[in-house]
DRENDO-1510 file (C-alpha; in Angstrom, 1 decimal, always signed):
<recs>
REC; n; res; u; v; w
REC; 1; UNK; +15.6; -0.8; +5.5 .
REC; 2; UNK; +14.7; -4.3; +4.2 .
REC; 3; UNK; +13.9; -4.9; +0.3 .
REC; 4; UNK; +10.3; -4.7; +0.6 .
REC; 5; UNK; +10.2; -1.5; +2.1 .
REC; 6; UNK; +12.6; -0.1; -0.6 .
REC; 7; UNK; +10.4; -1.3; -3.1 .
REC; 8; UNK; +7.4; +0.4; -1.5 .
REC; 9; UNK; +9.0; +3.8; -1.1 .
REC; 10; UNK; +10.9; +4.0; -4.5 .
REC; 11; UNK; +7.8; +3.0; -6.0 .
REC; 12; UNK; +5.6; +5.7; -4.4 .
REC; 13; UNK; +8.6; +8.0; -5.6 .
REC; 14; UNK; +8.5; +7.0; -9.0 .
REC; 15; UNK; +4.8; +7.5; -9.1 .
REC; 16; UNK; +5.6; +11.3; -8.7 .
REC; 17; UNK; +8.6; +11.2; -10.9 .
REC; 18; UNK; +7.9; +9.0; -14.3 .
REC; 19; UNK; +5.7; +10.0; -16.8 .
REC; 20; UNK; +3.0; +7.4; -17.6 .
REC; 21; UNK; -0.2; +5.6; -16.1 .
REC; 22; UNK; -1.4; +5.6; -12.2 .
REC; 23; UNK; -0.5; +2.4; -10.1 .
REC; 24; UNK; -2.7; -0.6; -10.5 .
REC; 25; UNK; -6.0; -0.2; -8.3 .
REC; 26; UNK; -6.4; -2.2; -5.3 .
REC; 27; UNK; -8.2; -5.1; -7.0 .
REC; 28; UNK; -5.2; -5.8; -9.5 .
REC; 29; UNK; -2.5; -5.7; -6.6 .
REC; 30; UNK; -1.0; -8.7; -5.5 .
REC; 31; UNK; +1.0; -7.6; -2.6 .
REC; 32; UNK; +0.8; -4.7; -0.3 .
REC; 33; UNK; +4.6; -3.7; -0.6 .
REC; 34; UNK; +4.1; -3.4; -4.4 .
REC; 35; UNK; +1.0; -1.5; -4.6 .
REC; 36; UNK; +2.8; +1.7; -6.0 .
REC; 37; UNK; +5.4; -0.2; -8.0 .
REC; 38; UNK; +3.1; -1.9; -10.6 .
REC; 39; UNK; +1.5; -0.1; -13.6 .
REC; 40; UNK; +0.0; -1.1; -16.7 .
REC; 41; UNK; +1.7; +0.0; -20.1 .
REC; 42; UNK; +0.4; -0.6; -23.6 .
REC; 43; UNK; +3.1; -2.8; -25.4 .
REC; 44; UNK; +2.8; -2.5; -29.2 .
REC; 45; UNK; +2.8; -6.2; -29.6 .
REC; 46; UNK; +1.5; -7.6; -26.4 .
REC; 47; UNK; -1.1; -5.0; -25.3 .
REC; 48; UNK; -1.2; -4.2; -21.6 .
REC; 49; UNK; +1.5; -5.6; -19.4 .
REC; 50; UNK; +2.3; -5.1; -15.9 .
REC; 51; UNK; +5.4; -3.1; -15.3 .
REC; 52; UNK; +7.7; -2.6; -12.1 .
REC; 53; UNK; +8.0; +1.3; -12.0 .
REC; 54; UNK; +10.7; +2.4; -9.5 .
REC; 55; UNK; +13.8; +4.3; -9.0 .
REC; 56; UNK; +17.4; +3.7; -8.5 .
REC; 57; UNK; +17.6; +6.4; -5.8 .
REC; 58; UNK; +15.4; +9.1; -4.6 .
REC; 59; UNK; +18.2; +11.2; -3.4 .
REC; 60; UNK; +18.9; +14.2; -5.7 .
REC; 61; UNK; +21.6; +17.2; -5.6 .
REC; 62; UNK; +19.3; +19.0; -8.4 .
REC; 63; UNK; +17.0; +22.0; -7.1 .
REC; 64; UNK; +14.0; +21.7; -9.8 .
REC; 65; UNK; +11.4; +23.8; -8.3 .
REC; 66; UNK; +8.4; +21.6; -8.9 .
REC; 67; UNK; +10.1; +18.4; -8.1 .
REC; 68; UNK; +9.5; +16.5; -4.9 .
REC; 69; UNK; +13.0; +15.2; -4.9 .
REC; 70; UNK; +14.4; +18.8; -4.8 .
REC; 71; UNK; +17.9; +19.0; -3.0 .
REC; 72; UNK; +17.0; +20.2; +0.6 .
REC; 73; UNK; +13.5; +19.2; +1.0 .
REC; 74; UNK; +12.5; +17.0; +3.7 .
REC; 75; UNK; +11.7; +13.8; +2.1 .
REC; 76; UNK; +12.8; +10.2; +2.8 .
REC; 77; UNK; +16.0; +9.4; +0.5 .
REC; 78; UNK; +16.3; +5.6; -0.1 .
REC; 79; UNK; +18.7; +3.8; -2.8 .
REC; 80; UNK; +19.0; +0.5; -4.4 .
REC; 81; UNK; +22.2; -0.9; -5.2 .
REC; 82; UNK; +22.4; -2.4; -8.9 .
REC; 83; UNK; +22.6; -6.0; -7.4 .
REC; 84; UNK; +19.6; -5.3; -5.0 .
REC; 85; UNK; +17.4; -3.9; -7.8 .
REC; 86; UNK; +18.2; -6.6; -10.3 .
REC; 87; UNK; +17.6; -9.4; -7.9 .
REC; 88; UNK; +14.6; -7.9; -6.7 .
REC; 89; UNK; +13.0; -7.5; -10.2 .
REC; 90; UNK; +14.0; -10.9; -11.1 .
REC; 91; UNK; +12.0; -12.5; -8.2 .
REC; 92; UNK; +9.0; -10.2; -9.1 .
REC; 93; UNK; +9.2; -11.5; -12.7 .
REC; 94; UNK; +9.5; -15.0; -11.9 .
REC; 95; UNK; +6.6; -14.8; -9.7 .
REC; 96; UNK; +4.8; -13.1; -12.5 .
REC; 97; UNK; +3.9; -10.1; -10.4 .
REC; 98; UNK; +5.5; -7.9; -13.5 .
REC; 99; UNK; +6.8; -8.4; -16.7 .
REC; 100; UNK; +8.6; -5.3; -17.6 .
REC; 101; UNK; +10.6; -2.6; -15.7 .
REC; 102; UNK; +10.5; +1.5; -15.8 .
REC; 103; UNK; +13.5; +2.8; -14.1 .
REC; 104; UNK; +14.1; +6.4; -13.2 .
REC; 105; UNK; +16.5; +8.1; -10.6 .
REC; 106; UNK; +17.5; +11.1; -8.7 .
REC; 107; UNK; +21.0; +12.5; -9.1 .
REC; 108; UNK; +23.8; +12.3; -6.6 .
REC; 109; UNK; +27.7; +12.9; -7.9 .
REC; 110; UNK; +26.5; +13.9; -11.3 .
REC; 111; UNK; +24.4; +12.7; -14.1 .
REC; 112; UNK; +27.2; +10.3; -15.4 .
REC; 113; UNK; +27.4; +8.3; -12.0 .
REC; 114; UNK; +23.8; +7.9; -11.5 .
REC; 115; UNK; +23.2; +6.8; -15.4 .
REC; 116; UNK; +25.9; +4.4; -14.4 .
REC; 117; UNK; +24.1; +2.8; -11.6 .
REC; 118; UNK; +20.9; +2.4; -13.7 .
REC; 119; UNK; +22.7; +0.9; -16.6 .
REC; 120; UNK; +24.6; -1.5; -14.2 .
REC; 121; UNK; +21.1; -2.5; -12.7 .
REC; 122; UNK; +19.6; -3.0; -16.3 .
REC; 123; UNK; +22.8; -4.9; -17.4 .
REC; 124; UNK; +22.6; -7.4; -14.6 .
REC; 125; UNK; +18.7; -8.0; -15.3 .
REC; 126; UNK; +19.5; -8.6; -19.1 .
REC; 127; UNK; +22.7; -10.8; -18.5 .
REC; 128; UNK; +22.5; -12.5; -15.5 .
REC; 129; UNK; +19.1; -12.9; -14.8 .
REC; 130; UNK; +18.4; -13.4; -18.5 .
REC; 131; UNK; +15.5; -11.3; -18.8 .
REC; 132; UNK; +14.5; -10.3; -22.7 .
REC; 133; UNK; +11.3; -8.6; -22.0 .
REC; 134; UNK; +10.3; -5.0; -22.0 .
REC; 135; UNK; +12.6; -2.2; -20.3 .
REC; 136; UNK; +12.0; +1.5; -20.1 .
REC; 137; UNK; +15.1; +3.5; -18.8 .
REC; 138; UNK; +15.2; +7.1; -18.1 .
REC; 139; UNK; +18.2; +9.0; -19.2 .
REC; 140; UNK; +19.9; +11.3; -16.9 .
REC; 141; UNK; +20.6; +14.9; -17.7 .
REC; 142; UNK; +24.5; +15.0; -18.6 .
REC; 143; UNK; +24.8; +11.4; -19.4 .
REC; 144; UNK; +27.8; +10.8; -21.9 .
REC; 145; UNK; +27.2; +9.4; -25.4 .
REC; 146; UNK; +28.9; +6.0; -24.4 .
REC; 147; UNK; +26.1; +5.6; -21.6 .
REC; 148; UNK; +23.4; +6.5; -24.3 .
REC; 149; UNK; +24.9; +3.9; -26.8 .
REC; 150; UNK; +24.9; +1.4; -24.0 .
REC; 151; UNK; +21.4; +2.2; -22.8 .
REC; 152; UNK; +20.1; +2.0; -26.5 .
REC; 153; UNK; +21.4; -2.0; -26.6 .
REC; 154; UNK; +19.8; -2.7; -23.0 .
REC; 155; UNK; +16.3; -0.7; -23.2 .
REC; 156; UNK; +13.3; -0.9; -25.5 .
REC; 157; UNK; +12.3; +2.7; -24.7 .
REC; 158; UNK; +14.3; +5.5; -23.5 .
REC; 159; UNK; +13.2; +8.7; -21.8 .
REC; 160; UNK; +14.9; +12.1; -22.0 .
REC; 161; UNK; +12.5; +14.7; -20.4 .
REC; 162; UNK; +12.9; +18.3; -21.4 .
REC; 163; UNK; +10.5; +19.3; -18.7 .
REC; 164; UNK; +10.6; +23.0; -20.1 .
REC; 165; UNK; +9.1; +24.0; -23.4 .
REC; 166; UNK; +12.4; +25.6; -24.5 .
REC; 167; UNK; +15.7; +27.0; -23.6 .
REC; 168; UNK; +13.8; +30.2; -22.3 .
REC; 169; UNK; +11.5; +28.2; -20.0 .
REC; 170; UNK; +13.8; +25.4; -18.7 .
REC; 171; UNK; +15.7; +27.8; -16.4 .
REC; 172; UNK; +12.6; +28.9; -14.7 .
REC; 173; UNK; +11.7; +25.4; -13.9 .
REC; 174; UNK; +15.1; +23.7; -13.2 .
REC; 175; UNK; +18.0; +26.0; -13.0 .
REC; 176; UNK; +20.9; +23.7; -12.9 .
REC; 177; UNK; +19.6; +21.8; -16.2 .
REC; 178; UNK; +20.9; +22.9; -19.4 .
REC; 179; UNK; +18.5; +22.6; -22.5 .
REC; 180; UNK; +21.0; +22.5; -25.1 .
REC; 181; UNK; +24.0; +20.6; -23.5 .
REC; 182; UNK; +22.4; +18.2; -21.2 .
REC; 183; UNK; +18.7; +17.5; -22.7 .
REC; 184; UNK; +18.7; +17.9; -26.6 .
REC; 185; UNK; +21.7; +15.9; -27.5 .
REC; 186; UNK; +20.6; +12.5; -26.5 .
REC; 187; UNK; +17.4; +13.0; -28.3 .
REC; 188; UNK; +19.2; +13.8; -31.4 .
REC; 189; UNK; +22.3; +11.2; -30.8 .
REC; 190; UNK; +20.3; +8.2; -31.3 .
REC; 191; UNK; +18.7; +8.9; -34.6 .
REC; 192; UNK; +21.9; +10.3; -36.0 .
REC; 193; UNK; +24.2; +7.3; -34.7 .
REC; 194; UNK; +22.1; +4.4; -35.6 .
REC; 195; UNK; +25.2; +3.1; -37.7 .
REC; 196; UNK; +27.1; +2.9; -34.4 .
REC; 197; UNK; +24.7; +0.0; -33.4 .
REC; 198; UNK; +25.0; -3.6; -34.7 .
REC; 199; UNK; +22.3; -4.5; -37.5 .
REC; 200; UNK; +20.5; -6.7; -35.1 .
REC; 201; UNK; +20.2; -4.2; -32.4 .
REC; 202; UNK; +16.6; -2.4; -32.3 .
REC; 203; UNK; +16.5; +1.2; -31.9 .
REC; 204; UNK; +14.7; +1.8; -28.8 .
REC; 205; UNK; +11.6; +4.2; -29.1 .
REC; 206; UNK; +12.1; +7.6; -27.4 .
REC; 207; UNK; +9.6; +9.9; -25.5 .
REC; 208; UNK; +10.2; +13.2; -23.4 .
REC; 209; UNK; +8.0; +15.0; -20.9 .
REC; 210; UNK; +6.9; +18.8; -20.1 .
REC; 211; UNK; +6.1; +20.2; -17.0 .
REC; 212; UNK; +2.8; +22.1; -18.0 .
REC; 213; UNK; +2.2; +25.4; -16.4 .
REC; 214; UNK; +4.5; +27.0; -13.7 .
REC; 215; UNK; +7.0; +28.3; -16.3 .
REC; 216; UNK; +4.1; +30.5; -18.1 .
REC; 217; UNK; +4.7; +28.7; -21.5 .
REC; 218; UNK; +2.0; +28.8; -23.8 .
REC; 219; UNK; +0.5; +25.7; -25.7 .
REC; 220; UNK; +2.1; +26.9; -28.9 .
REC; 221; UNK; +5.6; +26.5; -27.4 .
REC; 222; UNK; +5.0; +23.1; -25.9 .
REC; 223; UNK; +3.6; +21.9; -29.1 .
REC; 224; UNK; +6.2; +23.6; -31.4 .
REC; 225; UNK; +9.0; +21.6; -29.6 .
REC; 226; UNK; +7.0; +18.3; -29.6 .
REC; 227; UNK; +6.2; +18.8; -33.2 .
REC; 228; UNK; +9.8; +19.6; -34.1 .
REC; 229; UNK; +10.8; +16.5; -32.2 .
REC; 230; UNK; +8.3; +14.2; -33.9 .
REC; 231; UNK; +9.5; +15.3; -37.5 .
REC; 232; UNK; +13.5; +15.6; -36.8 .
REC; 233; UNK; +14.1; +12.9; -34.7 .
REC; 234; UNK; +11.2; +10.4; -34.9 .
REC; 235; UNK; +10.2; +10.8; -31.0 .
REC; 236; UNK; +7.5; +8.2; -30.2 .
REC; 237; UNK; +5.6; +10.3; -27.6 .
REC; 238; UNK; +5.4; +13.4; -25.5 .
REC; 239; UNK; +3.8; +13.4; -22.2 .
REC; 240; UNK; +2.4; +16.4; -20.7 .
REC; 241; UNK; +2.3; +16.8; -17.0 .
REC; 242; UNK; +0.1; +19.2; -15.6 .
REC; 243; UNK; +1.7; +21.1; -12.9 .
REC; 244; UNK; +0.6; +20.2; -9.0 .
REC; 245; UNK; +2.3; +21.9; -6.3 .
REC; 246; UNK; +4.3; +20.2; -3.7 .
REC; 247; UNK; +4.6; +21.4; -0.1 .
REC; 248; UNK; +8.1; +22.0; +0.5 .
REC; 249; UNK; +9.1; +22.9; -2.9 .
REC; 250; UNK; +10.1; +26.2; -4.4 .
REC; 251; UNK; +7.0; +26.0; -6.3 .
REC; 252; UNK; +4.8; +25.2; -3.2 .
REC; 253; UNK; +2.7; +28.2; -3.6 .
REC; 254; UNK; +2.3; +28.4; -7.5 .
REC; 255; UNK; -1.2; +27.8; -8.6 .
REC; 256; UNK; -2.4; +24.1; -9.7 .
REC; 257; UNK; -2.6; +23.7; -13.8 .
REC; 258; UNK; -6.0; +23.1; -14.9 .
REC; 259; UNK; -6.2; +19.1; -15.8 .
REC; 260; UNK; -8.2; +20.1; -18.7 .
REC; 261; UNK; -5.2; +22.0; -20.4 .
REC; 262; UNK; -3.3; +18.8; -20.0 .
REC; 263; UNK; -6.3; +17.1; -21.8 .
REC; 264; UNK; -6.2; +19.7; -24.6 .
REC; 265; UNK; -2.5; +19.4; -25.3 .
REC; 266; UNK; -2.9; +15.4; -25.7 .
REC; 267; UNK; -5.6; +16.1; -28.0 .
REC; 268; UNK; -3.7; +18.6; -30.2 .
REC; 269; UNK; -0.7; +16.3; -30.1 .
REC; 270; UNK; -2.7; +13.3; -31.3 .
REC; 271; UNK; -4.0; +15.5; -34.1 .
REC; 272; UNK; -0.3; +15.9; -35.3 .
REC; 273; UNK; +0.7; +12.3; -34.7 .
REC; 274; UNK; -2.5; +10.4; -36.2 .
REC; 275; UNK; -4.8; +12.6; -37.8 .
REC; 276; UNK; -2.8; +14.2; -40.5 .
REC; 277; UNK; -2.8; +18.0; -39.2 .
REC; 278; UNK; +0.1; +20.1; -39.9 .
REC; 279; UNK; +1.3; +22.4; -36.9 .
REC; 280; UNK; +0.3; +25.5; -38.5 .
REC; 281; UNK; -3.4; +24.0; -38.5 .
REC; 282; UNK; -3.7; +23.8; -34.7 .
REC; 283; UNK; -6.5; +26.5; -33.6 .
REC; 284; UNK; -4.2; +28.6; -30.9 .
REC; 285; UNK; -5.5; +31.7; -29.9 .
REC; 286; UNK; -4.1; +35.2; -29.6 .
REC; 287; UNK; -2.0; +34.2; -26.6 .
REC; 288; UNK; -1.0; +30.9; -28.0 .
REC; 289; UNK; -3.2; +28.5; -26.1 .
REC; 290; UNK; -5.8; +26.0; -27.0 .
REC; 291; UNK; -9.4; +26.4; -26.0 .
REC; 292; UNK; -10.3; +25.0; -22.9 .
REC; 293; UNK; -14.0; +25.0; -23.8 .
REC; 294; UNK; -13.9; +22.9; -26.9 .
REC; 295; UNK; -11.2; +20.4; -28.0 .
REC; 296; UNK; -8.9; +21.5; -30.8 .
REC; 297; UNK; -10.3; +19.2; -33.5 .
REC; 298; UNK; -13.9; +20.7; -32.9 .
REC; 299; UNK; -12.4; +24.2; -32.7 .
REC; 300; UNK; -10.7; +23.7; -36.3 .
REC; 301; UNK; -14.0; +22.2; -37.5 .
REC; 302; UNK; -16.1; +25.1; -36.6 .
REC; 303; UNK; -14.0; +27.6; -38.9 .
REC; 304; UNK; -13.2; +25.0; -41.6 .
REC; 305; UNK; -16.1; +22.5; -42.0 .
REC; 306; UNK; -19.3; +24.1; -40.7 .
REC; 307; UNK; -19.4; +26.3; -43.6 .
REC; 308; UNK; -18.1; +23.6; -46.0 .
REC; 309; UNK; -19.5; +20.2; -44.8 .
REC; 310; UNK; -17.8; +16.8; -45.7 .
REC; 311; UNK; -19.6; +14.5; -47.9 .
REC; 312; UNK; -19.5; +11.4; -45.9 .
REC; 313; UNK; -20.3; +9.1; -49.0 .
REC; 314; UNK; -17.3; +10.7; -51.2 .
REC; 315; UNK; -14.8; +11.7; -48.7 .
REC; 316; UNK; -11.3; +10.1; -48.5 .
REC; 317; UNK; -9.4; +8.8; -45.4 .
REC; 318; UNK; -7.7; +12.2; -44.8 .
REC; 319; UNK; -10.9; +14.1; -45.0 .
REC; 320; UNK; -12.8; +11.7; -42.9 .
REC; 321; UNK; -10.2; +12.3; -40.0 .
REC; 322; UNK; -10.8; +16.0; -39.9 .
REC; 323; UNK; -14.4; +15.3; -38.7 .
REC; 324; UNK; -15.1; +15.5; -35.1 .
REC; 325; UNK; -16.1; +12.2; -33.6 .
REC; 326; UNK; -14.4; +10.2; -36.3 .
REC; 327; UNK; -11.2; +8.6; -35.6 .
REC; 328; UNK; -8.7; +6.3; -37.4 .
REC; 329; UNK; -10.7; +2.9; -36.7 .
REC; 330; UNK; -14.1; +4.7; -37.8 .
REC; 331; UNK; -12.6; +6.4; -40.9 .
REC; 332; UNK; -11.4; +3.1; -42.0 .
REC; 333; UNK; -15.0; +1.4; -41.1 .
REC; 334; UNK; -16.8; +4.0; -43.1 .
REC; 335; UNK; -14.6; +3.3; -46.2 .
REC; 336; UNK; -15.2; -0.3; -46.0 .
REC; 337; UNK; -19.0; -0.2; -45.2 .
REC; 338; UNK; -19.1; +2.4; -48.8 .
REC; 339; UNK; -17.9; -0.3; -50.7 .
REC; 340; UNK; -21.3; -2.1; -49.7 .
REC; 341; UNK; -23.6; +0.9; -50.3 .
REC; 342; UNK; -24.3; +4.6; -49.5 .
REC; 343; UNK; -24.4; +5.6; -45.8 .
REC; 344; UNK; -27.8; +7.3; -45.2 .
REC; 345; UNK; -28.3; +8.2; -41.8 .
REC; 346; UNK; -26.5; +8.9; -38.4 .
REC; 347; UNK; -27.4; +5.4; -36.9 .
REC; 348; UNK; -25.4; +3.9; -39.5 .
REC; 349; UNK; -22.6; +6.0; -38.8 .
REC; 350; UNK; -22.9; +5.0; -34.8 .
REC; 351; UNK; -22.9; +1.5; -35.8 .
REC; 352; UNK; -19.7; +1.9; -37.4 .
REC; 353; UNK; -18.2; +3.7; -34.1 .
REC; 354; UNK; -18.6; +7.3; -34.9 .
REC; 355; UNK; -19.9; +10.0; -32.2 .
REC; 356; UNK; -22.4; +10.8; -34.5 .
REC; 357; UNK; -23.8; +13.8; -32.8 .
REC; 358; UNK; -20.2; +15.2; -32.7 .
REC; 359; UNK; -19.9; +14.7; -36.3 .
REC; 360; UNK; -23.5; +15.7; -37.6 .
REC; 361; UNK; -23.0; +19.7; -37.8 .
REC; 362; UNK; -19.9; +18.9; -40.0 .
REC; 363; UNK; -21.2; +16.4; -42.7 .
REC; 364; UNK; -23.3; +15.7; -45.5 .
REC; 365; UNK; -25.2; +12.4; -46.2 .
REC; 366; UNK; -26.1; +12.2; -49.7 .
REC; 367; UNK; -25.9; +15.8; -50.1 .
REC; 368; UNK; -28.1; +16.7; -47.2 .
REC; 369; UNK; -27.3; +17.8; -43.6 .
REC; 370; UNK; -28.3; +15.0; -41.2 .
REC; 371; UNK; -30.9; +16.2; -38.5 .
REC; 372; UNK; -29.2; +16.0; -35.1 .
REC; 373; UNK; -29.6; +17.4; -31.3 .
REC; 374; UNK; -27.4; +20.3; -30.6 .
REC; 375; UNK; -24.9; +19.3; -28.0 .
REC; 376; UNK; -25.2; +21.2; -24.5 .
REC; 377; UNK; -21.5; +20.8; -23.8 .
REC; 378; UNK; -18.8; +20.7; -26.5 .
REC; 379; UNK; -16.1; +18.9; -24.9 .
</recs>
């Protein structure tokens, strides 16, 4: 198989394996063979950048029940040698087709061996090809501490995917993975061992991913783990991947998870990360799940703000962020506008970026509830 075919096949595989955005649309593609390999990711300093998303190998000895690369499944198995992948990335980067790498892999011969191949690839990209841009590396289950330390020196972002919400749920998804021995230790090792890295080495950001639905977990279970990781080890982001059954896997007959559930999990996650909500403020129902009918901020506001609306002209930033239809940028805009005078109507709020109809039931403007049209759908 030639290199272009490998890029195509492993790019398609990575689209199934890796968290993150979908491939670039057809208008953004520059060559058919990389159509599944290029995605846009948001870089904190550089904005949107095109990244090559691929795998070291699609061969795997693990039997994760949801995974397209499940051992024994009829699937095309393709591998890159480190030298091949490093040279291919270098060519694509020099042609300005990509400006970053997102590398994952299947596991053959154990997680340590799989991790070595990925690290060798990235080391070649950094040292031989002198690439100093963005690299996102997935840490293999069972990777050793020395490999994690090496990865921290080479990558800008590391993914350690838990897949299951906790140690009870993981065996239902991936019987050969161990929550406490294989997956959690790398997440805790980096922040606890910063002193082992040279002062000039920037600690990579850390992410994880959960498979949502087939293990029967509740939203509370998923967000409990995510919240703990945000607080205890500075997790940068959790990804929630709604389950879709794949023919030929153990879970082929399991029902598809409603994508709206994934959306609600992300909305609740943002309340924790950007809106100042504590975990015990999230509005779970009696089964530990979020409402599918309304977003979690709206559900919280119905209980807490509808009977006690927020006065827009006196609220501080934290209070403004609790209002549906008001985000961090809008809250700052409201505070800035108030220094010029009082806000008197919903039109002014719209001009500042607020979703005024969402906010209206929960606010006061100069002591009065604003007139508004009732929303027919409360998403």
